[in-house]
TIFIMI-63027 format. One record per residue: residue number from 1; x, y, z of N, C-alpha, C in turn; residue in one letter. Coordinates in Angstrom, 1 decimal. Layout:
NUM  X  Y  Z  X  Y  Z  X  Y  Z  a
...
This chain:
1  27.8  -22.7  12.3  27.4  -22.2  11.0  28.6  -20.7  10.9  x
2  28.7  -20.8  9.6  29.5  -19.5  8.9  28.5  -18.5  8.3  x
3  28.8  -17.5  9.3  27.8  -16.2  8.9  28.3  -15.5  7.7  x
4  27.6  -15.4  6.8  27.8  -14.5  5.4  27.3  -13.1  5.5  x
5  27.9  -12.2  4.8  27.5  -10.9  4.5  25.9  -11.1  4.0  x
6  25.0  -10.1  4.3  23.3  -10.7  4.0  23.4  -10.0  2.5  x
7  22.8  -10.8  1.8  22.3  -10.8  0.3  21.1  -9.6  0.2  x
8  21.3  -8.5  -0.2  20.1  -7.5  0.0  19.4  -7.7  -1.4  x
9  17.9  -7.5  -1.3  17.1  -7.3  -2.5  16.3  -6.4  -2.4  x
10  16.3  -5.2  -1.4  15.5  -4.1  -1.5  15.6  -3.2  -2.7  x
11  16.6  -3.3  -3.3  16.6  -2.7  -4.4  16.0  -2.8  -6.0  x
12  15.7  -4.0  -5.6  14.9  -4.9  -6.8  13.4  -4.9  -6.8  x
13  12.9  -4.1  -6.1  11.1  -4.3  -6.0  11.0  -6.0  -5.5  x
14  11.6  -6.4  -4.7  11.5  -7.5  -4.0  10.8  -7.6  -2.8  x
15  9.5  -8.1  -2.6  8.9  -7.8  -1.5  8.9  -8.8  -0.3  x
16  9.2  -10.5  -1.1  8.9  -11.4  -0.5  10.0  -12.5  -1.2  x
17  10.5  -13.2  0.2  11.6  -14.3  -0.3  11.8  -14.9  0.8  x
18  11.9  -16.5  0.6  12.5  -17.2  1.6  13.9  -17.3  1.6  x
19  14.4  -17.4  3.4  15.6  -17.0  3.4  16.0  -18.0  4.6  x
20  17.3  -18.5  4.9  17.9  -19.3  5.7  18.3  -18.4  6.9  x
21  17.9  -18.8  8.1  18.6  -18.3  9.5  20.2  -18.4  9.7  x
22  20.8  -17.5  10.0  22.2  -17.4  10.1  22.6  -17.2  11.7  x
23  21.6  -16.4  12.3  22.1  -15.7  13.7  21.1  -15.3  14.4  x
24  20.9  -15.8  15.7  19.6  -15.4  16.6  20.4  -15.0  17.8  x
25  19.8  -13.8  18.1  19.9  -13.4  19.7  19.1  -12.3  20.2  x
26  19.1  -13.1  21.6  17.6  -12.2  22.3  18.3  -11.1  22.9  x
27  17.7  -9.9  22.9  18.2  -8.6  23.8  16.8  -8.4  24.2  x
28  16.8  -8.1  25.4  15.6  -7.9  26.0  14.2  -8.5  25.8  x
29  13.6  -7.5  25.3  12.2  -7.9  24.8  12.0  -8.3  23.3  x
30  13.2  -8.3  22.7  13.3  -8.3  21.4  14.3  -9.1  20.6  x
31  13.9  -10.0  19.5  14.8  -11.2  19.2  15.5  -10.6  17.8  x
32  16.9  -10.6  17.8  17.6  -10.0  16.4  17.8  -11.4  15.6  x
33  17.3  -11.1  14.5  17.5  -12.0  13.5  18.3  -11.8  12.3  x
34  19.3  -12.6  12.1  19.6  -12.5  10.7  19.9  -13.7  9.9  x
35  19.5  -13.2  8.4  19.2  -14.5  7.7  20.3  -14.1  6.5  x
36  20.2  -15.1  5.6  21.4  -15.2  4.3  21.2  -14.0  3.3  x
37  19.8  -13.7  3.5  19.4  -12.9  2.1  18.0  -12.0  2.8  x
38  17.5  -11.1  2.3  16.4  -10.2  2.9  15.9  -9.3  1.7  x
39  14.5  -9.3  1.9  13.8  -8.3  1.0  14.1  -6.8  1.8  x
40  14.3  -6.9  3.1  14.0  -5.7  4.0  15.0  -4.5  4.0  x
41  14.8  -3.2  3.9  15.8  -2.3  3.9  15.6  -1.6  5.3  x
42  17.0  -1.8  5.9  17.7  -1.2  7.2  17.9  0.1  7.3  x
43  17.6  0.6  8.5  18.0  2.2  8.6  19.5  2.2  8.7  x
44  20.2  3.0  8.4  21.2  3.0  8.1  22.0  3.4  9.8  x
45  22.9  3.1  10.3  23.7  3.6  11.4  24.7  4.9  11.1  x
46  24.4  5.1  10.0  25.4  6.4  9.5  24.7  7.4  9.2  x
47  24.0  7.3  8.1  23.1  8.4  8.0  21.7  7.9  7.7  x
48  20.9  7.9  9.1  19.5  7.6  8.8  18.4  8.5  8.6  x
49  18.9  8.8  7.4  17.7  9.3  6.4  16.7  8.4  6.1  x
50  16.6  7.0  5.8  15.6  6.6  5.2  15.2  5.4  6.2  x
51  13.7  5.4  6.7  13.8  4.2  7.6  13.4  2.9  7.4  x
52  13.8  2.3  8.3  13.9  0.5  8.0  12.1  0.3  7.4  x
53  12.2  -0.7  6.7  11.1  -1.3  6.2  10.5  -1.6  7.7  x
54  8.7  -2.1  7.2  8.0  -2.8  8.0  7.7  -4.0  7.4  x
55  7.2  -5.2  8.3  6.9  -6.4  7.8  6.7  -7.4  8.5  x
56  6.9  -8.6  7.8  6.7  -10.1  8.9  7.5  -11.2  8.6  x
57  7.5  -12.2  9.3  8.4  -13.1  8.9  7.3  -14.2  9.4  x
58  7.4  -15.7  8.8  6.3  -16.5  8.9  7.5  -17.6  9.0  x
59  7.1  -18.4  10.3  8.0  -19.6  10.5  6.7  -20.7  11.2  x
60  6.8  -21.7  10.5  5.6  -23.1  11.2  4.7  -22.5  10.8  x
61  4.4  -21.5  9.8  3.1  -21.3  9.5  2.5  -19.9  10.3  x
62  3.4  -19.3  11.3  2.8  -18.6  12.3  3.7  -17.2  11.9  x
63  2.9  -16.1  12.0  3.5  -15.0  11.6  3.7  -14.1  12.3  x
64  4.8  -13.4  12.3  5.4  -12.2  13.6  5.8  -11.2  12.9  x
65  5.7  -10.1  13.7  5.8  -8.7  13.2  7.5  -8.5  13.1  x
66  7.9  -7.7  12.2  9.3  -7.0  11.7  9.3  -5.6  12.5  x
67  9.5  -5.4  13.9  9.1  -4.3  14.4  10.5  -3.1  14.2  x
68  11.6  -3.6  13.6  12.4  -2.6  13.2  13.7  -3.5  12.3  x
69  14.1  -2.7  11.9  15.2  -3.5  10.9  16.5  -2.5  10.8  x
70  17.5  -3.1  11.5  18.8  -2.2  11.8  20.1  -2.8  11.2  x
71  21.0  -1.8  10.7  22.3  -2.7  10.2  23.3  -3.2  11.2  x
72  23.8  -4.5  11.3  25.0  -4.9  12.2  26.0  -5.5  11.3  x
73  26.9  -5.8  12.1  28.4  -6.4  11.6  28.7  -7.4  12.8  x
74  29.1  -8.5  11.9  29.5  -9.9  12.8  31.1  -9.9  12.9  x
75  31.6  -10.1  13.8  33.0  -10.9  14.0  33.2  -12.0  13.5  x
76  33.7  -12.5  12.6  33.7  -13.6  12.2  34.4  -14.4  12.9  x
77  35.6  -14.1  13.8  36.2  -14.8  14.8  35.4  -15.6  15.8  x
78  34.2  -14.6  16.3  33.9  -14.9  17.6  32.4  -15.2  17.0  x
79  31.9  -14.8  16.0  30.4  -14.6  15.9  29.6  -13.8  16.4  x
80  30.1  -12.5  16.9  29.4  -11.7  17.9  29.0  -10.5  17.2  x
81  27.6  -10.6  17.3  27.2  -9.4  16.9  26.9  -7.8  17.3  x
82  27.3  -6.9  16.4  27.3  -5.4  17.0  26.0  -4.8  16.2  x
83  25.1  -4.0  16.8  24.2  -3.6  15.8  24.1  -2.1  16.1  x
84  23.8  -1.6  14.8  23.7  -0.4  14.8  24.8  0.7  15.7  x
85  24.4  1.5  16.5  25.6  2.7  17.0  26.5  1.7  17.7  x
86  26.5  0.5  18.0  27.2  -0.6  18.7  28.5  -0.7  17.8  x
87  28.4  -0.8  16.6  29.0  -1.3  15.6  30.7  -0.6  15.4  x
88  31.8  -1.1  15.8  32.7  -0.6  16.4  33.6  -0.3  15.1  x
89  33.3  -0.9  13.8  34.4  -0.8  12.7  33.5  -0.2  11.4  x
90  34.8  0.0  10.7  34.0  0.8  9.3  33.8  -0.4  8.4  x
91  33.3  0.0  7.2  32.9  -1.1  6.2  34.2  -1.8  5.5  x
92  34.5  -3.1  4.9  35.4  -3.7  4.2  36.5  -4.0  5.6  x
93  36.0  -4.1  6.6  37.0  -4.5  7.3  37.4  -5.9  7.6  x
94  38.7  -6.3  7.5  38.9  -8.2  7.5  38.2  -8.6  8.4  x
95  37.6  -9.7  8.1  37.3  -10.6  9.3  35.9  -10.0  9.9  x
96  35.5  -9.0  9.5  33.8  -9.0  9.6  32.9  -8.9  8.7  x
97  31.7  -9.0  8.9  30.8  -9.0  7.7  29.3  -8.2  7.9  x
98  28.8  -7.6  7.2  27.8  -6.5  7.4  26.6  -7.4  7.4  x
99  25.7  -7.4  8.2  24.4  -7.9  7.9  22.9  -6.9  8.3  x
100  21.9  -7.3  7.9  20.6  -6.8  7.9  20.1  -7.5  9.7  x
101  19.7  -6.9  10.2  19.1  -7.3  11.7  17.6  -7.0  11.5  x
102  17.0  -8.0  11.4  15.4  -7.9  11.9  14.9  -8.2  13.5  x
103  14.4  -7.0  13.6  14.1  -7.1  14.9  12.6  -7.6  15.3  x
104  12.6  -8.6  15.8  11.4  -9.7  15.4  10.7  -9.8  16.8  x
105  9.2  -9.8  16.8  8.5  -9.9  18.1  8.6  -11.5  18.2  x
106  9.3  -12.2  18.4  9.1  -13.7  18.6  10.1  -13.9  19.7  x
107  10.0  -15.2  20.5  11.1  -16.0  21.2  12.2  -16.3  20.4  x
108  13.5  -16.2  21.1  14.3  -16.7  20.0  14.8  -18.0  20.1  x
109  14.0  -18.8  21.2  14.1  -20.4  20.9  13.2  -21.0  19.6  x
110  12.3  -20.2  19.1  11.5  -20.4  18.3  12.0  -20.4  16.8  x
111  13.4  -19.7  17.0  14.1  -19.7  15.3  15.4  -20.6  15.7  x
112  15.6  -21.5  14.7  16.2  -22.4  14.7  17.5  -22.3  13.5  x
113  18.8  -22.3  13.8  19.8  -21.8  12.9  20.0  -22.8  11.7  x
114  20.0  -22.5  10.3  20.0  -23.3  9.2  18.7  -23.5  8.5  x
115  17.5  -23.3  9.7  16.2  -23.4  9.1  15.5  -22.1  8.1  x
116  14.7  -22.4  7.2  14.2  -21.4  6.4  12.8  -21.0  7.0  x
117  12.7  -19.7  6.7  11.4  -19.0  6.9  11.1  -17.8  5.7  x
118  9.9  -17.1  5.9  9.4  -16.5  4.8  9.6  -14.9  5.2  x
119  9.9  -14.0  4.5  10.4  -12.8  5.0  9.5  -12.0  3.8  x
120  8.6  -11.0  4.3  7.6  -10.1  3.7  7.4  -8.8  4.4  x
121  7.8  -7.9  3.1  8.0  -6.5  3.3  6.7  -6.1  3.2  x
122  6.1  -5.1  4.0  4.8  -4.4  4.0  5.3  -3.3  2.7  x
123  4.6  -3.9  1.4  5.1  -3.5  0.3  4.4  -1.7  0.2  x
124  3.2  -1.5  0.5  2.3  -0.3  0.5  3.0  0.7  1.0  x
125  3.7  0.4  2.7  4.8  1.2  3.6  6.1  1.6  2.9  x
126  6.5  0.6  2.0  7.8  0.6  1.3  7.7  1.6  0.2  x
127  6.9  1.2  -0.6  6.8  2.2  -1.7  6.5  3.5  -1.4  x
128  5.7  3.5  -0.4  5.5  5.4  -0.1  6.5  5.9  0.5  x
129  7.5  5.2  1.3  9.1  5.8  1.3  10.0  5.8  0.1  x
130  9.8  4.8  -0.9  10.3  5.2  -1.9  9.8  6.2  -2.8  x
131  8.6  6.7  -2.7  8.2  8.1  -3.5  8.7  9.3  -2.9  x
132  8.6  9.3  -1.5  9.2  10.2  -0.9  10.7  10.7  -1.2  x
133  11.4  9.4  -1.2  12.5  9.3  -1.5  13.1  9.9  -2.8  x
134  12.7  9.5  -3.8  12.9  9.8  -5.1  12.5  11.2  -5.5  x
135  11.5  11.6  -4.8  11.1  13.0  -4.9  11.7  13.9  -4.3  x
136  12.5  13.3  -3.0  13.8  14.2  -2.7  14.7  14.7  -3.1  x
137  15.3  13.6  -3.9  16.0  13.8  -5.0  16.0  14.8  -6.0  x
138  14.6  14.6  -6.8  14.4  15.6  -7.4  14.4  17.1  -7.0  x
139  13.9  17.3  -5.9  13.6  18.8  -5.5  15.2  19.0  -5.1  x
140  15.9  18.3  -4.4  17.2  19.0  -4.4  17.9  19.4  -5.7  x
141  17.9  18.3  -6.7  18.4  18.8  -8.3  17.7  20.0  -8.4  x
142  16.6  20.1  -8.1  15.7  21.4  -8.7  16.5  22.9  -8.2  x
143  16.7  22.7  -6.8  17.0  23.8  -5.9  18.6  23.9  -6.7  x
144  19.5  23.1  -6.7  20.4  23.5  -7.2  20.8  24.2  -8.5  x
145  20.1  23.7  -9.3  19.5  24.5  -10.8  19.1  25.8  -10.5  x
146  18.1  25.8  -9.8  17.8  27.3  -9.8  18.5  28.5  -9.0  x
147  19.3  27.7  -7.9  20.1  28.6  -7.4  21.3  29.1  -8.4  x
148  21.9  28.2  -9.1  23.1  28.0  -10.1  22.6  29.0  -11.3  x
149  21.3  28.7  -12.0  20.9  29.7  -13.1  20.2  31.0  -12.8  x
150  20.0  31.4  -11.5  19.5  32.7  -11.2  20.8  33.3  -10.7  x
151  21.7  33.4  -10.5  22.8  34.1  -10.2  23.2  34.0  -8.7  x
152  22.5  33.1  -7.8  22.8  33.2  -6.2  24.2  32.9  -6.0  x
153  24.6  32.4  -7.0  26.7  32.1  -6.3  27.3  33.3  -7.3  x
154  27.9  33.9  -6.4  28.9  35.2  -6.8  30.4  34.7  -7.6  x
155  30.5  33.4  -7.4  31.8  32.6  -7.6  31.8  31.5  -8.0  x
156  32.7  30.7  -8.7  32.2  29.1  -9.3  32.5  28.1  -8.0  x
157  31.8  27.3  -7.7  31.8  26.3  -6.5  32.6  25.1  -7.0  x
158  33.5  24.5  -6.3  34.2  23.5  -7.2  33.4  22.3  -7.1  x
159  32.5  21.9  -6.3  31.5  20.7  -6.3  30.4  21.1  -7.2  x
160  30.0  19.9  -8.4  29.1  20.3  -9.1  28.2  19.0  -8.6  x
161  26.7  19.1  -9.3  25.9  17.6  -9.0  25.7  17.2  -10.4  x
162  25.4  16.3  -10.6  25.2  15.1  -12.0  24.5  16.2  -13.1  x
163  23.9  17.4  -12.6  23.8  18.0  -14.0  24.5  19.2  -14.2  x
164  25.6  19.3  -13.5  26.7  20.2  -13.8  26.3  21.5  -12.9  x
165  25.3  21.7  -12.0  24.9  22.7  -11.5  25.8  22.7  -9.8  x
166  26.4  24.4  -9.6  26.7  24.0  -8.1  25.9  23.3  -6.8  x
167  26.7  22.3  -6.1  25.8  21.4  -5.3  25.7  22.3  -4.3  x
168  24.7  22.9  -3.9  24.4  23.5  -2.8  24.0  22.7  -2.1  x
169  23.2  21.6  -2.3  22.4  20.8  -1.4  23.8  19.6  -0.9  x
170  24.6  19.5  -1.2  25.9  18.7  -0.6  26.5  19.6  0.3  x
171  26.9  21.0  0.0  27.5  21.8  0.5  26.5  22.3  1.9  x
172  25.1  22.1  2.0  24.5  23.0  3.1  23.7  22.0  4.0  x
173  23.5  20.8  3.2  22.6  20.0  3.9  23.2  19.4  5.3  x
174  22.3  19.5  6.1  22.5  19.0  7.5  21.8  17.8  8.3  x
175  20.4  17.8  7.5  19.6  16.4  7.6  18.9  16.3  6.8  x
176  18.6  15.1  6.8  17.6  14.5  5.5  16.7  13.7  6.2  x
177  15.5  13.9  6.1  14.6  12.6  6.7  13.6  12.1  5.5  x
178  13.3  11.2  5.3  12.3  10.4  4.4  11.3  10.1  5.2  x
179  10.1  9.9  4.9  8.8  9.3  5.4  8.1  9.2  4.1  x
180  6.6  8.8  4.6  5.8  7.8  3.6  5.1  9.4  2.7  x
181  5.7  9.1  1.5  5.3  10.4  0.6  5.9  12.0  0.7  x
182  7.0  11.9  1.7  7.5  13.0  2.2  8.8  13.0  2.1  x
183  9.8  14.3  2.0  11.2  14.3  2.6  11.2  15.3  3.2  x
184  12.0  15.7  3.9  12.4  17.1  4.6  13.8  17.2  4.9  x
185  14.4  18.4  4.2  15.8  18.3  4.2  16.1  19.8  5.0  x
186  17.2  20.0  5.9  17.4  21.3  6.2  18.8  21.5  5.9  x
187  19.1  22.6  5.5  20.3  23.4  5.0  20.8  24.7  5.9  x
188  21.9  24.3  6.2  22.8  25.8  7.0  23.4  26.9  6.1  x
189  23.0  27.9  6.3  23.7  28.8  5.4  24.7  29.6  6.3  x
190  25.9  28.7  6.8  26.6  29.6  7.3  27.5  30.3  6.9  x
191  28.6  30.8  7.6  29.6  31.6  7.0  30.9  30.8  5.8  x
192  30.7  29.5  6.1  31.8  28.6  5.1  30.7  28.9  4.0  x
193  29.6  28.6  3.9  29.1  28.9  2.6  28.9  30.1  2.1  x
194  29.1  31.1  2.7  29.3  32.5  2.2  30.3  32.7  1.5  x
195  31.6  32.3  2.2  33.0  32.0  1.6  33.2  31.6  0.4  x
196  32.2  30.1  0.1  32.5  29.6  -1.0  31.9  30.2  -2.3  x
197  30.9  31.3  -1.6  30.4  32.1  -3.0  28.8  31.8  -2.9  x
198  28.0  31.6  -1.8  26.5  31.6  -1.9  26.1  33.2  -1.4  x
199  25.2  33.7  -2.0  24.6  34.7  -1.5  23.6  34.4  -0.9  x
200  24.1  34.2  0.4  22.9  33.5  1.5  21.7  34.7  1.8  x
201  22.2  35.8  1.9  20.8  37.1  2.5  20.0  37.4  1.2  x
202  20.6  36.8  -0.1  19.5  37.1  -1.0  18.7  35.8  -1.0  x
203  19.3  34.6  -1.0  18.3  33.4  -1.0  17.4  33.6  0.1  x
204  17.4  33.7  1.2  16.9  34.3  2.2  15.7  35.2  1.9  x
205  16.2  36.3  1.1  15.1  37.4  0.8  13.7  36.8  -0.3  x
206  14.7  35.9  -1.3  13.7  35.3  -2.4  13.3  33.5  -2.4  x
207  13.0  33.2  -0.9  12.5  32.0  -0.9  11.4  31.6  -2.0  x
208  10.5  32.3  -1.5  9.1  32.1  -2.3  9.4  32.5  -4.1  x
209  10.4  33.0  -4.1  10.4  33.0  -5.9  11.4  31.6  -6.3  x
210  12.2  31.4  -5.4  13.4  30.0  -5.6  12.2  28.9  -5.4  x
211  11.3  29.0  -4.4  10.3  27.7  -4.4  9.5  27.7  -5.8  x
212  9.0  28.8  -6.0  8.0  28.7  -7.1  8.8  27.8  -8.4  x
213  10.3  28.5  -8.4  11.1  27.8  -9.8  11.4  26.4  -9.6  x
214  11.3  26.0  -8.2  11.8  24.6  -8.1  10.8  23.9  -8.4  x
215  9.2  24.4  -8.1  7.9  23.5  -8.4  7.8  23.7  -9.9  x
216  8.1  24.4  -10.8  8.1  24.4  -12.0  8.8  23.6  -12.6  x
217  10.3  23.5  -11.9  11.3  22.5  -12.7  10.9  21.1  -12.2  x
218  10.5  20.9  -11.4  10.1  19.7  -10.6  8.9  19.2  -11.6  x
219  8.0  19.7  -12.1  6.6  19.7  -12.7  7.3  19.4  -14.1  x
220  8.1  20.2  -14.7  8.8  19.6  -15.9  9.2  18.3  -16.1  x
221  10.2  18.0  -15.3  10.7  16.8  -15.0  9.5  15.6  -15.2  x
222  8.4  16.0  -14.1  7.6  14.6  -14.0  7.0  14.5  -15.1  x
223  6.9  15.4  -16.4  6.0  15.1  -17.6  6.9  14.5  -18.3  x
224  8.0  14.1  -18.3  8.9  13.3  -18.9  8.6  12.0  -18.9  x
225  7.9  11.5  -17.7  7.7  10.1  -16.9  8.9  9.0  -17.3  x
226  10.3  9.6  -17.0  11.4  8.7  -17.5  11.3  7.3  -16.3  x
227  11.8  6.7  -16.7  12.4  5.3  -15.6  13.2  5.9  -14.6  x
228  13.2  5.0  -13.3  14.1  5.3  -12.5  15.0  3.8  -12.6  x
229  16.4  3.9  -12.3  16.8  2.7  -11.8  18.1  2.8  -10.8  x
230  18.1  1.5  -10.2  19.2  1.5  -9.2  20.4  0.6  -9.7  x
231  21.5  1.3  -9.8  22.9  0.6  -10.0  23.4  0.1  -9.0  x
232  23.8  -1.0  -8.9  24.0  -1.8  -7.9  25.4  -2.5  -8.0  x
233  26.5  -1.9  -7.1  27.9  -2.5  -7.4  28.2  -3.8  -7.1  x
234  27.3  -4.5  -6.1  27.3  -5.7  -5.8  25.6  -5.8  -4.8  x
235  25.6  -7.5  -4.2  24.6  -7.3  -3.3  24.8  -7.2  -1.9  x
236  25.7  -6.9  -1.5  25.8  -6.7  -0.2  25.5  -5.3  0.5  x
237  25.1  -5.3  1.7  25.0  -3.6  2.2  26.2  -2.7  1.9  x
238  27.3  -2.9  2.0  28.5  -2.3  1.9  28.8  -2.1  0.4  x
239  27.9  -2.9  -0.5  28.6  -2.4  -1.7  27.4  -1.1  -2.2  x
240  28.1  -0.1  -3.1  27.9  0.9  -3.3  26.7  0.9  -4.5  x
241  25.4  1.9  -4.2  24.3  1.8  -5.1  23.9  3.1  -5.6  x
242  23.4  3.1  -6.3  23.3  4.5  -7.3  21.7  4.8  -7.7  x
243  21.2  5.8  -7.4  19.9  6.4  -8.1  20.3  6.7  -9.8  x
244  19.3  6.4  -10.7  19.5  6.9  -11.9  18.4  6.8  -12.6  x
245  18.3  8.3  -13.4  17.3  9.0  -13.9  17.8  10.0  -15.1  x
246  17.0  9.9  -16.0  17.4  10.7  -17.2  16.9  12.3  -16.9  x
247  15.6  12.4  -16.6  15.0  13.6  -16.5  15.3  14.7  -17.6  x
248  15.2  14.1  -18.9  15.0  15.2  -20.1  16.2  16.2  -20.2  x
249  17.2  15.6  -19.1  18.6  16.7  -19.6  19.4  16.6  -20.6  x
250  19.1  15.3  -21.3  20.4  15.1  -22.1  21.5  13.8  -21.4  x
251  21.4  13.9  -20.1  22.6  13.0  -19.5  21.9  12.3  -18.5  x
252  22.2  11.1  -18.4  21.8  10.3  -17.5  22.3  10.9  -15.6  x
253  21.2  11.0  -15.3  21.9  11.8  -13.5  22.0  10.7  -12.8  x
254  23.0  10.3  -12.3  23.4  9.5  -11.3  24.0  10.2  -9.7  x
255  23.2  9.3  -8.7  23.4  10.1  -7.4  23.6  8.9  -6.4  x
256  24.7  8.6  -5.6  25.0  7.6  -4.6  23.7  7.7  -3.6  x
257  23.2  6.5  -3.4  22.0  6.7  -2.5  21.5  5.2  -2.0  x
258  21.7  4.6  -1.0  21.2  3.6  -0.1  20.0  3.3  0.2  x
259  18.9  3.9  -0.5  17.7  3.7  0.1  16.8  2.9  -1.0  x
260  15.5  3.0  -0.7  14.6  2.3  -2.0  14.1  3.5  -2.6  x
261  13.6  3.0  -3.9  13.2  3.8  -4.7  12.2  3.4  -5.9  x
262  11.3  4.0  -6.5  10.4  3.8  -7.4  10.9  3.6  -8.7  x
263  10.1  2.9  -9.4  10.6  2.6  -10.9  10.5  3.3  -12.1  x
264  9.5  4.4  -11.8  9.5  5.4  -12.8  8.6  6.7  -12.1  x
265  9.0  8.2  -12.9  8.1  9.3  -12.3  6.8  9.0  -12.7  x
266  6.6  8.2  -13.3  5.1  8.0  -13.9  4.2  7.6  -12.6  x
267  4.9  7.1  -11.5  4.3  6.7  -10.2  3.8  8.2  -9.6  x
268  4.5  9.1  -9.6  4.0  10.5  -8.9  3.3  11.7  -9.8  x
269  2.2  11.8  -9.3  1.2  12.6  -10.1  1.3  14.1  -9.8  x
270  1.8  14.2  -8.6  2.7  15.7  -8.3  3.6  16.0  -7.2  x
271  4.2  16.4  -7.4  5.4  17.0  -6.3  5.2  18.5  -5.8  x
272  5.2  18.8  -4.7  5.0  20.1  -4.0  6.2  20.2  -3.3  x
273  7.0  21.3  -3.5  8.0  21.5  -2.6  8.1  22.7  -1.9  x
274  8.1  23.2  -0.6  7.8  24.2  0.5  9.5  24.9  0.9  x
275  9.5  25.9  0.7  10.9  26.6  1.3  10.5  27.4  2.5  x
276  11.2  27.3  3.5  10.9  28.1  4.7  12.3  28.5  5.5  x
277  12.5  29.3  6.1  13.4  29.8  7.0  13.1  29.2  8.4  x
278  13.7  28.5  8.9  13.2  27.5  10.3  13.8  28.4  11.4  x
279  15.2  28.8  11.3  15.7  29.6  12.2  16.8  30.4  11.7  x
280  17.5  31.3  12.1  18.3  31.9  11.7  19.4  31.4  11.3  x
281  19.7  31.8  9.8  20.6  30.9  8.9  20.5  29.4  8.4  x
282  19.2  29.0  8.8  18.9  27.7  8.5  17.3  27.8  7.5  x
283  17.4  26.8  6.6  16.0  26.4  5.5  15.9  25.4  5.8  x
284  14.5  24.9  5.4  13.9  23.8  5.4  13.3  23.6  4.2  x
285  13.5  22.6  3.4  12.8  22.1  2.1  11.7  20.8  2.4  x
286  10.4  21.3  2.3  9.8  20.2  2.3  9.0  19.6  1.0  x
287  9.2  18.6  0.9  9.1  17.8  -0.3  7.8  16.7  -0.4  x
288  6.4  17.0  -1.0  5.2  16.3  -0.4  4.6  15.6  -2.1  x
289  4.7  14.4  -1.9  4.0  13.7  -3.1  3.1  13.2  -3.5  x
290  2.1  13.6  -4.4  0.7  12.8  -4.2  0.7  11.7  -5.4  x
291  0.7  10.3  -4.9  0.9  9.4  -5.7  -0.2  9.2  -7.0  x
292  0.2  8.5  -8.1  -0.6  8.9  -9.5  -1.7  7.5  -8.7  x
293  -3.0  7.5  -8.9  -3.7  6.4  -8.6  -4.0  5.8  -10.0  x
294  -4.2  4.4  -9.7  -4.1  3.4  -10.4  -5.4  3.0  -11.4  x
């Protein structure tokens, strides 16, 4: 069977679909399953900020758990599957396709190449991750804005964010982790950032004031209730995807992002941002969401 790049549907609020089996591989106590399309979001092997979706597959009226979901790459000449950190190539390498690998609690001999099955994402879990991820975007945009407008930069920074503010998030972010209704970002205020013009000592001295202003800004954005959309340049994992929202700033904000997201700011009741110095020259920004009850 000719293996094709997985058609992804996790940006389209799709939580269940039928798909055809393309590849099955047994790895110790787990089975790797690759289908022609999927509603599952895999954790990235390059920037694992957004966790894998949870859910089930249904085969012959029997339901089995998807215990993890990873990125894979298949060498077409040999149909060899490489998974997660073992992937030896970058995207768009000729002779390779990138696929979503469902890690399934089922014996591989129960899955037949070419047959169809039902893939079902845990919608509640995915939506909680989506709320946390979208809130994290709002938080870092607010952080960038506050640091720019309140004079924490002593000279012009070359890199600007979509709202035209100095992109502290891009310069300083070391890690970002999304969880259910939460996002945790870590920033390094090192020598390089100070040379770029950030007054790091002043930032650390005024974390409470900065935190308060971020929360005021995010609250203002939430009242707009604008829609959120994902602009996809294609239907495969290696195609670029962009988070879009107006935020009542007069222009469409667009951020490259491969995660899942909510449809509208109306899904968020509140966002609470907390800043703290975690260790010398490091700060953490925790973003917590209270979802709107229906």
